[in-house]
N, C-alpha and C positions, 0 to 999 in steps of 0.2 A: 364224303371223302373215301370211306372204306368200300371198295368195290368187290374185293374177293376176300377169302378167308385169310390169306397172307397179308393183305392190306390191313384188315382189322387187327390181326396179330401185331403187326408193326405199330399201328396206332396205339394199341393198348400197352405196348412196351415203351414207346417213345414219349408219349404225351406227359406222363408223370415226371419225366426228366427235364422238361422244358419250362422256361419262365414265360415264353410267348407261344403257347400251343396253337393259337389261331394262325400262326405263320407256317405251320407244318404242311408240307406238300409231298405227296408220294407219286412218282411217275414210274410206270412199268414199261419196259422195252424188251421185246423178245428178239433174240437172234437164233441162229441155228441150234445152239447148245444150251443156252441159259435164258432164264427169266431174270432180268435185271430190275431191281427195285431201287430207285434213286430217291434218297430222302433230301429234301430241301427244308431248312429251318432258318430262323432269324440268325444273322451272323453272330450275335451275342450268345446264342445257344449252341453253336457248333462245338465249342470246347466241352460243354456239359455232355453232349452226345458222344463225343469221341472218348472222353475220360483221360485220366492220366496214363500215359504210355499206351493209349489205345485199348485199355482193358474193357471199357464199356462197349465200344464198337465191336470188339472181338466177341463179347458175350452175346450181343444182339445178333451178330452173324451166326453164331453157333445155334441159337434158339431157332431163328428163322429157317436156316438151312436144314436143321434137324426136323422141323415140322413139315417142310416140303418133301423131304426124302422119304417120309412115311407113306406118301401117296404112291400108288402103283402107276407105272408108266409116265412119270412126270419128269419134266426137264429139271436140271439143277438150278438152284436159285443163287443169285449174287446180290448182296445188299451193299449199296454204295452210299456214301454220305458226301453231299456236295459241300465242299469247303470254300466258303466265300470270304474267308479271312485274308487270303493271299491275293 
């Protein structure tokens, strides 16, 4: 599942939060300015990943974006959570 350092970082941060870690899927998409990492989890785990008022998701984004920004000449990173609840 983990293909890059950022993938493995995301996995190590997200897996302990999930009740169904086997459903975790991370997709990377590149556009001109950003590396977008899209996290798919079981619909019952989305709320656990987002957290109350989005605090968990914000913390995950801060850690992942900070880790990527330390690399020289790297694109910016965006962490997105696919919300299947709606």
